[in-house]
C-alpha positions in Angstrom: 52.1 79.0 -128.6 50.9 75.8 -129.9 52.6 72.7 -131.4 50.9 69.8 -133.2 52.6 66.4 -132.8 52.8 63.8 -135.7 52.2 60.4 -134.9 52.0 60.8 -131.2 48.8 58.9 -130.1 47.3 60.5 -127.4 49.2 63.9 -127.9 47.8 65.5 -130.8 47.8 68.8 -129.5 51.0 69.5 -127.2 51.0 72.9 -126.1 53.9 75.1 -124.7 52.0 77.4 -122.6 53.9 80.2 -122.1 53.3 82.2 -119.9 51.2 81.1 -117.4 50.1 77.6 -116.5 46.2 76.7 -115.4 47.0 74.0 -112.8 49.6 71.8 -111.0 51.9 69.8 -113.2 51.6 66.1 -113.2 55.7 64.6 -112.2 56.5 62.1 -115.4 57.9 59.1 -114.1 61.8 59.7 -114.3 62.8 56.3 -112.4 63.0 55.4 -108.9 66.0 57.2 -107.7 64.1 60.7 -108.6 61.6 61.3 -105.9 59.8 64.0 -104.7 62.5 65.2 -102.4 65.1 65.2 -105.4 63.0 67.3 -107.3 62.0 69.6 -104.6 66.2 70.1 -104.2 66.9 70.2 -107.8 64.3 73.3 -108.1 65.9 75.1 -105.4 69.5 74.1 -104.5 71.7 77.4 -104.4 75.1 77.1 -106.6 76.6 80.5 -105.9 74.8 82.8 -108.8 74.3 85.9 -107.6 72.3 88.4 -109.9 71.3 91.0 -107.4 70.2 91.4 -104.1 66.7 89.8 -103.3 65.4 93.0 -102.1 66.1 94.8 -105.2 64.8 92.4 -107.2 61.6 92.1 -105.1 61.2 96.1 -105.4 61.7 96.2 -109.2 58.7 96.9 -111.7 57.2 96.3 -115.0 56.8 99.4 -117.2 53.1 99.1 -116.2 54.0 99.4 -112.7 53.2 95.3 -111.6 56.0 93.8 -109.9 58.8 92.5 -111.9 58.7 89.2 -110.1 54.8 88.8 -110.8 53.7 85.6 -111.5 56.9 84.0 -111.1 58.7 85.4 -114.0 55.8 83.3 -115.8 55.5 85.6 -118.6 59.2 84.2 -120.0 58.6 80.8 -119.4 60.0 80.4 -115.9 57.3 77.6 -113.8 56.2 78.2 -110.5 57.7 76.7 -107.6 55.1 76.5 -104.6 57.9 74.7 -102.7 60.5 77.7 -103.1 61.9 78.6 -99.6 61.7 82.0 -100.6 57.7 82.1 -101.8 57.3 83.6 -105.0 60.5 82.4 -107.3 60.1 80.5 -110.2 61.6 77.0 -110.2 65.7 77.6 -110.8 65.9 80.6 -108.9 67.6 80.4 -105.3 68.7 82.7 -102.6 72.0 82.7 -100.9 73.3 84.7 -98.3 75.7 87.5 -100.0 78.6 89.4 -97.8 76.1 91.8 -96.8 72.7 90.9 -97.5 70.4 87.5 -99.5 71.2 87.5 -103.0 68.8 86.2 -105.8 70.4 84.1 -108.3 69.7 81.2 -111.0 70.3 77.4 -110.8 70.1 74.4 -113.1 66.7 73.6 -112.9 65.7 77.4 -114.6 67.2 76.2 -117.8 66.7 72.7 -117.4 62.8 72.0 -116.3 60.3 71.7 -119.1 56.7 71.6 -119.0 54.2 70.8 -121.4 50.2 70.6 -121.5 48.7 67.7 -123.5 44.9 67.6 -123.8 44.6 70.0 -120.5 47.0 68.1 -118.5 50.0 69.9 -117.7 53.0 67.5 -117.5 56.8 68.1 -116.1 59.8 66.9 -117.1 62.7 67.6 -115.0 66.0 68.1 -116.9 64.5 69.0 -120.1 65.2 71.8 -121.9 63.3 74.6 -120.5 61.0 76.7 -122.7 62.1 79.8 -121.6 62.8 83.3 -123.1 66.2 84.2 -121.4 67.1 87.2 -123.8 63.6 89.0 -122.9 64.3 88.3 -119.4 68.1 89.6 -119.3 66.7 92.7 -121.4 63.7 93.7 -119.3 65.8 93.4 -116.1 68.3 95.9 -117.7 65.6 98.1 -118.5 64.0 97.9 -114.8 66.9 98.8 -113.3 67.2 101.9 -115.7 64.4 103.3 -114.7 65.2 103.1 -111.2 68.3 105.4 -112.1 66.6 107.7 -114.6 63.3 108.1 -113.1 63.4 110.1 -109.4 59.7 108.8 -108.8 60.5 104.9 -109.7 63.5 105.7 -107.4 61.9 106.9 -104.6 59.5 103.9 -104.7 62.3 101.3 -105.0 64.3 102.9 -102.1 61.3 102.9 -99.9 60.7 99.3 -100.8 64.5 98.6 -100.4 65.3 100.6 -97.0 61.5 101.0 -95.4 59.1 104.2 -95.8 61.4 106.6 -94.4 64.9 106.4 -95.1 67.6 108.8 -94.2 69.3 110.4 -97.3 72.8 108.9 -96.6 71.1 105.7 -97.0 69.5 106.8 -100.2 72.4 108.1 -101.6 74.5 105.2 -100.8 71.9 102.6 -102.4 71.8 104.9 -105.5 75.2 104.5 -105.7 75.2 100.7 -105.5 72.6 100.4 -107.8 74.8 102.4 -110.5 77.4 100.5 -109.7 75.6 97.3 -110.2 74.0 98.5 -113.6 77.5 99.8 -115.4 78.9 96.3 -115.3 75.2 94.6 -116.3 74.5 97.3 -118.8 77.8 96.8 -120.2 77.6 93.3 -120.8 74.1 93.1 -122.0 74.5 96.0 -124.6 77.2 94.7 -125.9 76.8 90.7 -125.8 72.7 90.2 -126.2 72.3 90.1 -130.2 69.8 92.2 -132.4 68.3 89.0 -133.5 67.0 87.8 -130.4 68.0 84.1 -129.6 64.8 82.9 -129.5 62.2 80.7 -126.6 64.5 77.9 -125.4 67.7 79.0 -127.0 71.0 80.6 -125.5 74.4 81.2 -126.2 75.5 80.2 -122.8 79.5 79.8 -124.1 79.4 83.1 -125.6 78.2 84.5 -122.3 80.4 82.7 -120.4 83.3 83.9 -121.8 82.0 87.5 -122.2 81.1 87.1 -118.2 84.3 86.1 -117.5 86.4 88.3 -119.7 84.4 91.0 -119.7 83.4 91.6 -116.4 85.7 90.0 -113.7 89.4 90.2 -115.2 89.8 93.9 -115.0 91.0 96.3 -112.2 88.9 97.1 -109.2 86.2 98.7 -108.7 84.4 97.5 -111.6 86.8 94.8 -112.9 85.3 95.3 -116.6 87.4 95.0 -119.8 84.3 96.2 -122.5 86.4 95.1 -124.9 86.4 91.9 -124.1 82.7 91.6 -124.8 81.1 90.3 -128.3 77.7 89.8 -129.5 77.0 85.6 -128.2 75.1 85.3 -131.7 75.5 81.5 -131.6 72.3 80.3 -129.6 71.5 76.7 -129.2 68.7 74.7 -127.2 69.3 73.8 -123.6 70.4 70.2 -123.5 68.6 67.7 -121.4 70.4 66.7 -118.4 69.6 63.0 -117.7 73.0 61.5 -119.6 75.1 64.4 -118.8 76.8 61.7 -116.2 77.3 58.7 -118.8 78.9 61.2 -121.9 82.9 61.2 -122.2 82.2 64.8 -123.1 79.5 67.6 -122.8 78.7 71.1 -124.5 77.3 71.0 -127.7 80.4 71.2 -129.5 81.9 68.2 -127.1 85.1 69.9 -125.9 84.2 69.6 -122.1 85.6 66.5 -120.9 83.3 64.6 -118.4 83.2 61.6 -116.4 84.6 62.5 -112.9 83.4 64.5 -110.2 86.5 67.0 -111.0 85.6 67.5 -114.3 81.7 67.8 -113.6 83.0 70.5 -110.9 84.7 72.5 -113.6 82.1 72.2 -116.1 79.2 73.5 -113.8 81.8 76.2 -111.9 82.1 77.7 -115.4 78.2 77.7 -115.8 77.6 79.3 -112.2 79.9 82.2 -113.5 78.0 82.6 -116.5 74.6 83.2 -114.8 76.4 85.7 -112.4 78.3 84.5 -109.5 80.0 87.2 -107.7 83.9 86.4 -109.4 87.3 88.6 -109.3 90.3 86.7 -109.1 93.4 88.6 -108.0 97.3 88.2 -108.1 98.9 86.8 -104.9 102.0 85.3 -105.4 101.5 83.7 -101.6 98.8 81.6 -103.5 100.1 78.2 -105.1 99.1 78.9 -108.5 100.1 83.0 -108.0 96.8 84.0 -108.2 94.1 83.9 -105.4 90.7 82.3 -106.9 88.6 82.2 -104.1 88.8 85.3 -101.9 86.1 87.3 -104.2 84.1 84.0 -105.1 80.6 83.2 -104.5 80.0 79.8 -106.2 78.8 77.3 -103.6 81.1 74.2 -104.1 79.0 72.2 -101.8 76.1 73.3 -103.9 77.2 72.4 -107.2 78.1 69.0 -105.5 75.0 68.1 -104.7 73.5 69.4 -107.8 75.6 66.8 -109.6 74.6 64.2 -107.2 71.2 65.1 -107.8 71.9 65.0 -111.8 73.0 61.1 -111.4 69.5 60.1 -109.9 67.7 61.7 -112.9 65.9 59.0 -115.2 64.7 59.7 -118.7 61.2 60.3 -119.2 58.7 57.7 -119.6 56.3 58.0 -122.2 53.1 58.8 -120.3 50.6 58.1 -122.8 49.1 54.3 -124.8 51.2 53.9 -128.0 50.0 53.3 -131.4 51.9 50.0 -132.6 51.2 51.3 -136.3 52.5 54.7 -135.8 55.6 53.4 -133.9 56.5 51.0 -136.8 56.1 53.5 -139.3 58.5 56.0 -137.1 61.2 53.3 -137.1 61.1 52.7 -140.5 62.0 56.2 -141.0 64.8 56.2 -137.9 66.3 53.4 -139.6 66.5 55.3 -143.1 70.2 56.3 -144.0 71.1 60.2 -143.8 71.2 60.2 -147.6 67.1 59.9 -147.3 66.9 62.2 -144.1 66.9 59.0 -141.5 68.0 59.8 -138.0 69.9 56.1 -137.1 73.6 57.1 -138.7 73.8 60.1 -135.9 71.3 58.9 -133.1 71.6 54.9 -133.2 73.2 52.2 -130.9 75.7 50.7 -133.0 77.4 47.9 -131.3 80.4 46.3 -132.9 81.1 49.8 -134.8 85.1 50.8 -133.8 85.4 53.8 -132.7 88.4 55.9 -131.4 89.8 54.8 -127.7 88.6 57.2 -125.0 90.2 57.7 -121.9 87.6 56.2 -119.4 86.5 52.8 -121.4 82.8 51.6 -121.0 81.6 55.3 -120.8 79.5 57.0 -123.4 80.4 59.3 -125.8 78.3 62.3 -126.8 78.3 62.2 -131.1 78.4 66.0 -130.9 82.5 65.3 -129.7 83.1 62.1 -131.4 85.3 62.7 -134.5 83.2 59.6 -136.3 80.0 60.9 -136.1 78.5 57.8 -137.4 79.5 55.8 -134.7 78.1 57.3 -131.6 76.8 55.1 -129.0 74.1 56.4 -126.8 
């Protein structure tokens, strides 16, 4: 997929390469605190997501017989991570210890790491909107597991990969029962939530999927915990946001409804996010609990990991432009930027406008996301 930029010297042909990458990327300068150690931690820090047992994912196949994890899921736009503690997993995929076995899940970097190719050189931009096709990933995972359950040859190969070359019949039967139970929940969500008109590359209805996940998969009665009628089509897709300004905003998320600005609010924001990407969660009524509900008994969220990720994001700076600036084109762009909105200019919504009154906010001095402000033109960024 090729995108040609207009007025960007040195970047006349920017290729958003998907799938696959020809060489190791060049990290863009994102400030002195964004070190190699910070980057490596951001790529693999577990937050408690548990899509499925790692052994299952490693055993699953594509329709052509190749491994589902082949090329680190590069066919969907996910990026190779040579430093992954679990070889072969892409950027933003992590492993944690489930109740019985290691589990694979997603973490922030899967959706918030961008890579572009300019004149044959690949550049890595951490915290940038990912160029991934998550709907195809989710749908293909559904298909891969369905094949295991409906094709005896596929199940036999799957069972041998998970359990060993000669698994006892009782273990095979238990495995099939476990996969069926997993598939019932996952397929119910995907069949009812994924829109017929795909989200597209680099887009996702995260809110819809989080609400579907929590209300449709987590609040019902055991063993499935399903309430299928609560699941609706997630058809309000937006692009992934960049992260380097997230700790500075008073509100986050594109509708601007999520209060932000301290550790507790950040934890609440990220906790909803990890439930949306398949943390294990099943709150239960419990009169002995302070709120009458036990929220932690069945809860795989890694609170320490979520805190570590939030700390990492505070160190993440905006990417510095790595190519020469064409001063003439920059001046032309400035003129266009400063046009009023009636002439398709940008400054009204995206400019720094000191001195213009704005409504009081609960944390004076902190920046406000324009999408959250009732007076859009009064944005300070």
